[in-house]
C-alpha positions as CSV (number, residue, x, y, z in Angstrom):
1,M,165.1,193.1,43.2
2,N,162.5,195.0,45.1
3,I,162.5,192.6,48.0
4,T,165.3,192.4,50.5
5,E,166.5,189.2,52.1
6,G,164.3,188.1,55.0
7,Q,161.7,190.8,54.4
8,T,158.0,190.4,55.3
9,V,155.8,191.6,52.5
10,G,152.1,192.2,51.9
11,V,149.8,189.7,50.2
12,G,149.6,191.8,47.0
13,I,153.2,192.6,46.3
14,P,154.7,191.6,43.0
15,I,158.3,190.4,42.7
16,A,160.2,193.0,40.5
17,V,163.6,192.2,39.0
18,T,165.4,195.1,37.4
19,F,168.4,194.6,35.1
20,D,171.4,196.9,34.6
21,R,170.9,196.9,30.8
22,P,167.8,196.4,28.7
23,V,167.0,192.8,27.8
24,P,166.2,192.5,24.0
25,S,162.7,191.2,23.3
26,T,164.3,188.2,21.5
27,E,166.1,187.2,24.7
28,R,163.3,187.7,27.3
29,A,161.9,184.2,27.2
30,S,165.4,182.8,27.9
31,V,165.8,185.3,30.8
32,E,162.5,184.3,32.2
33,G,163.7,180.6,32.1
34,E,166.4,181.7,34.6
35,L,164.0,183.2,37.1
36,K,162.5,180.8,39.6
37,V,159.9,181.4,42.3
38,T,159.2,178.7,44.9
39,A,156.6,179.1,47.6
40,L,156.4,176.7,50.6
41,G,153.0,175.8,51.8
42,D,151.2,177.5,48.9
43,G,152.3,177.0,45.2
44,A,153.8,179.9,43.3
45,E,151.4,179.8,40.4
46,G,151.8,183.0,38.5
47,S,153.7,184.5,35.6
48,W,156.4,186.9,34.7
49,S,155.6,190.0,32.6
50,W,157.8,192.7,31.3
51,V,156.8,196.1,32.7
52,E,157.0,199.5,30.9
53,D,158.4,201.7,33.7
54,P,158.7,205.3,32.7
55,A,161.8,205.6,34.9
56,L,163.6,202.8,33.1
57,A,164.4,201.8,29.5
58,D,162.2,199.2,27.9
59,G,163.3,195.7,28.9
60,R,164.9,196.5,32.2
61,R,162.2,195.3,34.5
62,V,160.2,192.1,34.8
63,D,157.6,191.4,37.5
64,F,156.2,188.1,38.9
65,R,152.6,188.2,40.0
66,P,150.9,185.2,41.6
67,R,147.6,184.1,40.1
68,A,145.9,184.9,43.3
69,S,147.2,187.0,46.3
70,W,149.9,185.4,48.3
71,R,148.6,183.6,51.4
72,P,149.7,185.0,54.7
73,G,152.6,182.9,56.2
74,T,153.9,181.7,52.8
75,K,157.6,181.5,52.7
76,V,158.9,182.4,49.2
77,T,162.3,181.9,47.5
78,V,163.3,183.8,44.4
79,E,166.3,182.8,42.3
80,V,167.7,185.0,39.6
81,G,169.9,182.5,37.8
82,S,172.9,181.7,40.0
83,A,173.6,185.3,40.7
84,L,170.9,186.1,43.3
85,T,168.6,184.3,45.7
86,R,166.2,186.0,48.1
87,H,163.9,184.6,50.7
88,F,160.8,186.4,52.1
89,T,157.7,185.8,54.0
90,V,154.2,187.0,53.3
91,G,152.7,188.8,56.2
92,R,149.1,188.9,57.4
93,S,146.3,190.4,55.3
94,P,144.7,193.2,57.2
95,I,141.1,193.8,56.3
96,A,139.5,197.0,57.5
97,A,135.8,197.1,58.3
98,S,133.9,200.2,57.2
99,A,132.1,202.3,59.7
100,P,128.3,202.0,59.8
101,G,126.7,204.1,57.1
102,G,130.0,204.6,55.4
């Protein structure tokens, strides 16, 4: 997983799970059923999608993206079956103002 235990992440980060071996397309829905995202204070509406990553074989990576950006302060738990659980917090959302005339 791209997120470490206890990490604070930005509001736009997807959750990426990478597998040791490719998951056949016929088994991907079943694998997605074993992936759970829970967000306290702000629901985890979103979806999983299989990513074509040029550095990996097809079927090795699946990403979760929330429907809208994560809300700052949200505490998220990700469960990958019974094998792995991670907790992370969404940090603040910095917004930079542009300079006058720019």
